Structure formats: structure tokens, C-alpha cells
C-alpha positions in Angstrom: -117.3 100.6 113.0 -115.6 98.3 110.3 -113.2 99.5 108.1 -114.4 99.9 104.3 -111.6 97.1 103.2 -112.5 94.2 105.9 -114.7 91.4 105.7 -118.1 92.9 108.4 -117.6 89.4 110.1 -117.3 91.5 113.5 -119.0 94.5 115.1 -115.5 95.7 117.1 -116.0 98.2 119.8 -114.9 101.4 119.0 -111.4 101.1 121.0 -108.0 100.3 119.8 -105.0 99.2 121.6 -101.2 100.3 121.2 -99.8 97.8 123.8 -100.6 95.8 126.5 -98.0 94.8 129.7 -99.3 92.0 132.5 -103.0 92.5 133.0 -103.2 96.5 131.6 -103.9 97.5 128.1 -103.3 101.0 126.4 -105.4 102.7 123.8 -104.3 105.1 121.3 -105.1 108.4 123.8 -102.9 106.2 126.2 -105.6 105.8 128.5 -105.0 102.3 130.8 -107.3 99.7 131.0 -107.7 96.5 133.4 -107.9 93.4 130.8 -110.4 90.8 131.8 -111.5 89.5 128.7 -107.4 88.1 127.9 -108.3 87.9 124.3 -111.0 85.4 124.9 -109.0 83.5 127.7 -105.9 83.7 125.3 -103.2 85.8 126.9 -103.4 83.5 130.4 -100.1 84.6 131.2 -100.7 88.2 130.5 -99.5 90.7 127.9 -95.7 90.8 126.8 -94.6 88.9 129.4 -90.4 89.4 129.1 -90.0 85.7 129.0 -92.5 85.4 126.1 -90.8 88.4 124.2 -87.5 87.2 124.7 -88.6 83.5 123.2 -90.5 85.0 120.3 -87.1 87.4 119.4 -84.4 84.5 119.7 -86.8 81.8 117.6 -87.6 84.7 114.9 -83.8 85.1 114.6 -83.2 81.3 114.2 -85.8 79.6 112.5 -89.6 80.2 112.2 -90.8 77.7 109.8 -89.4 74.2 107.9 -92.5 72.5 107.8 -93.2 68.8 108.7 -91.3 67.5 106.2 -88.7 67.6 108.9 -88.4 66.7 112.5 -89.2 70.0 114.6 -87.4 69.7 118.2 -89.6 72.2 119.8 -92.6 70.3 118.6 -91.4 67.2 120.0 -90.5 68.9 123.4 -94.2 70.9 123.5 -95.8 67.2 122.8 -93.9 65.6 125.9 -95.1 68.3 128.1 -98.6 67.9 127.0 -99.0 64.2 127.4 -97.0 64.3 130.5 -99.7 67.0 132.2 -102.9 65.5 130.4 -101.9 61.6 131.0 -103.1 61.1 127.1 -100.3 59.8 124.9 -99.9 61.5 121.7 -100.3 65.1 120.2 -101.1 66.6 116.6 -100.3 70.5 116.2 -102.3 73.1 114.0 -103.1 76.3 113.9 -106.3 76.7 115.7 -109.0 75.4 118.3 -111.3 74.9 115.2 -108.4 73.1 113.6 -107.9 71.4 116.7 -111.6 70.0 117.0 -111.6 68.7 113.1 -108.9 66.9 113.9 -110.7 65.4 116.6 -114.1 64.8 114.6 -112.2 62.8 111.9 -110.2 60.7 114.9 -114.3 59.9 115.6 -114.5 59.0 111.8 -111.8 56.8 112.0 -113.0 54.8 115.2 -116.1 54.1 113.9 -114.6 53.0 110.6 -112.6 51.1 112.7 -115.8 49.8 114.1 -117.2 48.9 110.8 -120.1 51.7 111.2 -121.2 52.6 108.1 -122.7 56.1 109.1 -121.0 56.7 112.6 -122.6 59.2 114.5 -121.1 61.9 117.0 -122.9 63.0 120.2 -122.7 66.6 121.1 -124.5 68.8 123.3 -127.2 71.7 123.2 -125.6 75.3 123.4 -122.5 74.2 122.4 -119.9 76.2 120.6 -116.7 74.0 118.8 -115.6 76.9 115.8 -116.5 77.9 112.9 -115.6 75.4 110.1 -118.5 73.6 108.8 -118.0 70.4 110.5 -117.4 72.3 113.6 -120.4 74.7 113.3 -122.6 71.4 112.4 -121.1 70.2 115.9 -122.2 73.4 117.5 -125.9 75.0 118.2 -127.5 78.1 118.1 -129.2 79.8 114.8 -126.9 82.4 114.9 -124.1 80.6 114.2 -125.9 78.3 111.6 -127.7 81.2 110.0 -127.3 80.6 105.9 -125.1 77.6 106.0 -127.3 75.0 105.2 -126.6 71.3 104.7 -124.2 71.1 107.2 -122.7 67.7 107.7 -125.3 65.5 109.5 -123.4 63.1 111.4 -124.3 64.7 115.1 -126.9 63.9 117.8 -127.5 66.6 120.1 -128.9 65.9 123.9 -128.7 68.4 126.9 -125.5 69.2 128.5 -125.8 67.0 131.4 -128.6 65.5 130.9 -127.6 61.8 131.3 -131.3 60.6 130.8 -131.2 61.9 127.4 -127.7 60.5 126.8 -129.4 57.0 127.7 -132.2 57.7 125.5 -130.0 58.0 123.0 -127.7 55.1 123.5 -131.2 53.0 123.4 -132.0 54.4 120.3 -129.1 55.1 118.2 -126.0 53.3 120.1 -124.8 50.9 117.5 -123.7 53.5 115.6 -122.3 56.1 117.8 -118.4 56.5 117.6 -117.9 59.6 120.0 -119.2 62.0 122.2 -117.7 65.8 122.0 -118.0 68.2 124.5 -116.8 71.2 126.6 -116.2 70.9 130.3 -117.9 74.0 130.8 -119.6 75.9 128.0 -117.9 79.0 127.7 -119.8 81.2 124.8 -123.5 79.9 126.2 -122.5 81.8 129.4 -119.9 79.5 131.1 -122.3 76.8 132.1 -120.2 74.2 134.0 -121.1 70.7 133.5 -123.2 69.5 136.5 -121.0 67.7 139.5 -120.3 63.9 138.4 -121.5 64.2 134.9 -117.9 64.0 133.3 -117.3 61.0 135.5 -120.5 59.1 134.8 -120.0 60.1 130.9 -116.6 58.9 130.8 -118.1 55.0 132.3 -120.6 55.6 129.8 -118.1 55.7 126.7 -116.0 53.3 128.1 -118.9 50.9 128.8 -120.0 51.5 125.1 -117.2 51.8 123.0 -117.4 55.8 122.2 -114.5 58.3 122.3 -114.6 60.7 125.0 -113.5 64.0 123.3 -113.1 67.0 125.4 -113.0 70.2 124.1 -110.7 72.1 126.3 -110.0 75.3 123.9 -111.2 77.6 126.5 -110.9 75.9 129.7 -107.5 74.3 129.1 -103.7 75.8 130.2 -104.6 76.9 133.8 -108.1 79.1 133.3 -110.2 76.9 135.9 -107.3 76.6 138.2 -106.0 73.1 136.9 -104.1 72.3 133.7 -107.6 71.0 132.2 -110.6 71.1 133.2 -111.4 67.2 133.7 -109.0 67.0 136.1 -111.3 68.3 139.0 -113.3 65.4 137.9 -110.3 62.8 138.5 -111.0 61.3 135.1 -109.1 61.0 131.5 -110.7 61.6 128.0 -109.5 59.8 125.4 -109.5 63.0 123.2 -108.7 66.5 124.0 -108.2 69.8 122.1 -106.5 73.0 122.8 -105.6 76.2 121.4 -106.3 80.1 123.2 -104.1 79.8 125.9 -101.1 77.8 124.8 -99.7 80.4 122.6 -101.0 83.1 124.6 -101.6 85.4 121.4 -99.3 83.2 118.8 -101.9 80.9 116.7 -101.5 77.3 118.0 -103.8 74.3 118.2 -103.5 70.8 119.6 -105.4 67.8 119.5 -104.0 64.9 122.2 -105.2 61.5 122.3 -105.0 58.0 124.0 -102.1 56.1 121.9 -104.6 53.5 120.7 -106.9 56.5 119.3 -103.6 58.2 117.9 -102.3 55.8 115.7 -105.6 55.3 113.6 -103.9 58.5 111.6 -101.2 57.2 109.3 -99.0 59.3 107.2 -101.1 61.5 104.6 -104.3 61.0 106.9 -104.1 64.2 108.2 -102.0 67.2 108.3 -101.1 70.9 108.5 -98.9 73.3 106.8 -97.8 75.5 109.6 -98.9 73.7 112.7 -96.6 72.8 115.2 -93.7 75.2 113.8 -90.8 76.4 115.7 -92.0 79.7 116.9 -95.5 78.3 117.8 -94.0 75.2 119.7 -91.4 76.9 121.8 -94.1 79.6 122.7 -95.8 76.7 124.0 -92.9 75.5 125.8 -92.6 79.0 127.3 -96.1 79.4 128.3 -95.9 75.8 130.2 -92.8 77.4 131.8 -94.4 80.7 133.2 -97.5 79.0 134.7 -95.5 76.5 136.6 -92.5 78.5 137.8 -95.4 81.7 138.5 -97.4 78.9 140.5 -100.2 80.5 138.3 -102.7 77.5 138.4 -102.9 77.6 142.4 -103.4 81.7 141.7 -105.9 81.2 139.5 -107.6 78.8 141.5 -107.3 80.9 144.4 -108.1 84.5 143.0 -110.6 83.0 140.9 -112.4 81.4 144.0 -112.3 84.9 145.7 -113.6 86.7 142.8 -116.4 84.6 142.4 -117.3 85.0 146.1 -116.7 88.7 146.4 -119.3 88.9 143.2 -122.2 86.9 144.6 -122.1 89.0 148.3 -121.9 92.2 146.5 -124.9 91.3 143.9 -127.0 88.7 145.9 -129.9 91.0 146.4 -129.6 92.6 142.8 -132.7 92.5 141.0 -130.9 92.2 137.8 -128.5 89.6 138.6 -129.8 86.0 138.0 -127.0 83.7 138.3 -123.2 83.8 138.7 -121.1 80.6 138.0 -117.9 79.7 136.9 -114.5 78.0 138.2 -111.2 79.6 138.5 -110.8 82.6 136.5 -113.8 81.9 134.2 -116.8 83.5 135.3 -119.8 84.5 133.8 -122.7 86.8 135.2 -126.3 86.6 133.9 -128.6 89.6 134.0 -132.2 89.4 133.4 -132.5 91.3 130.3 -130.0 92.3 127.8 -128.2 95.5 128.3 -126.9 97.2 124.8 -123.4 98.5 124.5 -122.5 96.9 128.0 -119.2 96.5 127.6 -118.5 100.0 126.0 -119.6 101.1 128.8 -117.7 99.3 131.2 -114.3 100.4 129.1 -115.7 104.1 128.8 -116.8 104.7 132.6 -114.6 102.0 134.2 -111.6 101.4 132.5 -112.6 97.5 132.4 -112.4 95.3 129.6 -115.2 92.6 129.5 -116.8 90.4 127.3 -120.8 90.2 126.7 -122.2 87.1 124.9 -125.8 86.5 124.3 -126.4 90.2 125.1 -126.8 89.6 128.5 -124.2 87.3 130.1 -121.1 89.2 131.8 -117.9 86.9 131.0 -114.8 87.4 132.9 -111.8 85.8 131.5 -108.9 87.9 133.0 -105.2 86.8 132.3 -103.9 84.0 135.5 -101.9 86.6 137.0 -104.7 88.6 138.4 -104.0 90.1 141.7 -106.2 90.9 145.0 -106.3 94.5 144.4 -107.5 93.8 140.9 -110.1 91.4 142.0 -111.5 94.3 144.1 -111.5 96.9 140.9 -113.4 94.2 139.0 -116.1 93.8 141.7 -116.3 97.7 142.1 -116.7 98.2 138.4 -119.3 95.6 138.2 -121.5 96.2 140.9 -121.5 99.8 139.5 -122.1 98.7 135.8 -125.0 96.8 136.5 -126.7 99.2 138.8 
């Protein structure tokens, strides 16, 4: 139920939490839950991490905001860290994933303008999700996202995710007008659908050959979620543009768009901006998140525990008639069921003390903090096995 004073854009479960620590949350009655959602892939280093508590408290007592009229030391530090980790050259900070994707789309427009394309097009994927602004909705797929929002920006071409033949077909038809491709390495909101092996590498080669920007939306897959800093690193490529948010701030709002130098320089003073973007608090938190992941070996833990969780689920559910597929990478796992299960997330919470996300009514998404341990893996496996029976 949504409070009468709130707009009805959400249908929240009848659960409210008062505190969290690590992988656990506690509700108003004091009941403990294992959090396998992590705020939809946000709290990657867990709830109330003491390093983050200290960093936030100290920075709040020093300086929260100055605006980008002045140099911001923590912003420069975070940009340097992210460019070193990614192989890209420059960063722009804003407040959310949708804003990061809008930044990428503006770069695509400018890239097309520089190439003298009068009406540039961006290739996007079927079943994609890139945000809730008018521009990112137009780049997304699905009637429920678009319902009631006609006359969206029309400069997008949709192709099947992983379909190289379809990509070649639109290249033949629209090639001179195409400026960029935008996609998720793993489609999260559509049910954890990884790109087929070799697809990102082939797409990288295709973009280079045709002078298109390869733009990766790593808002959900980035910052260690798949067992690498960024999902593209599993394929041994580097995009031209990448967007981040979610896990970068561990709950403090921050988004980022990274780009190669030749692309980033398309922006000039006044061509883009963000009042709150890159403020001292958010960027100090971002730097602290990166420190924690490095120092605690959370990339390796996400890869190890994710592999273990995926394998255990496949063993326990291999003959279950209601389970169609189990897929994912690192600690980003989707379990596709044969039919929708009403109130599945609420049942998981009430009966098993497990917080899960259910997308499209029949796909269980598991996105636990990267600190998950082997004992907690077994807890999730037991709960999911009982839940789908």
C-alpha cells in the first residue's frame, strides 16, 4: 500500500526496514532478513559499512556542496580512479543512471553532428531498459514503460539483443545515419539476459569499422557486480562510452558517464551540466566504495560466490517443472519460471526471511551484496528451492 500523500508510481511490499548491516536488514518488528536484492544492485559493499559511515559523517561535517563553479578535489580523485580501472579517459558526474545515459545520448548526438549527419540514429536493443526520462524511455523497450508517453524521441533503431544478422541488416539500410550503439552487457530488468559469448567483441569490431560509438550501460553490471569491475572486461574490449550509477554510491545518489578522450572532448563548457553532480559527499563515497572492494577482495568474492550460487541452483532446480532457465554472471542471477507467481517476493520475505526481486512476474532476480559468503549462498538456495515448490 502507498501512503496517500505519495504519487502512485510504485507498489511497495508491506515491509519497512529500520536498519541494515552487511547483508542483513531488520524490519520495524525487529525481524531479520537476508538481502538478496541490495537495493536493486546498489549496496554492493553491504549496509552500514563502517568505512562508509565514517566517510559520510566526516564529509558531512566538512563540506557537502559547492557546485561545479569550483574545482572539487574528491571529484577529480574519483574520475582518476574510474578512468584507471576502465581504460577510458574522462568522466562526467551526475545524480542517477538515467542522467548518465542521457549524457551518453548527448555525446552520440554530438558525434553524429561532427560527422555531418543531419538526423543521427542510435541503435538500441529489444528488451532493453535505460531509464525513465523521455530520452531513455525511447531507448528502452516494453509497452508498460512507454504506456501513455507517446511522441517519444524517434532517433532510435531497435534490433534483437545478440543478433549480429539484424545488426548487419540495419547497417545496410541506415548505416550512414547511425552514430552509436547503446546496450547493456547483461539485460537486467528483462530478466538477467547475458549477451551471447563473443557478441560484445563482434559489436566492438563493427562499431570501429563503421565509425559508430560503442556505448555500454553498466549501471547495473558495473562496480563489481559480475566479478569484474565492469562486465565488458570479461570480453577483453573497451567501449567508447560507459555509464555507471547504482553500486558506485552504495545508496548515496551518483551517476557517471565515462568516455574516450576523443569522444569526451565533444563536450565544451556550457554544453552539459549538473547542479549536484560530482559533489564532495557523493564522490568521497564513490572513492571509499572502490577502496572497500579492492581491500576486501570483493571482485574475487563476487566471482567465486556467484559461480557457487549459480551451480547450486542449477543442481537443486534442474528437474523442477516450473523452472525454465537459470542464468547470470557473478552475483547477478535470474531464475525464469514457467508462469507468473503472484506475491512471490512477499512470500519469500514472510516465509523465508529472504528479500528477492521478481521482474516481469516470473523471473526471480538475485542481486545480493558482493560480501555474500558460502553459508548465505546455501540459505538462498534452500529458500528458493522451497519457494518454487
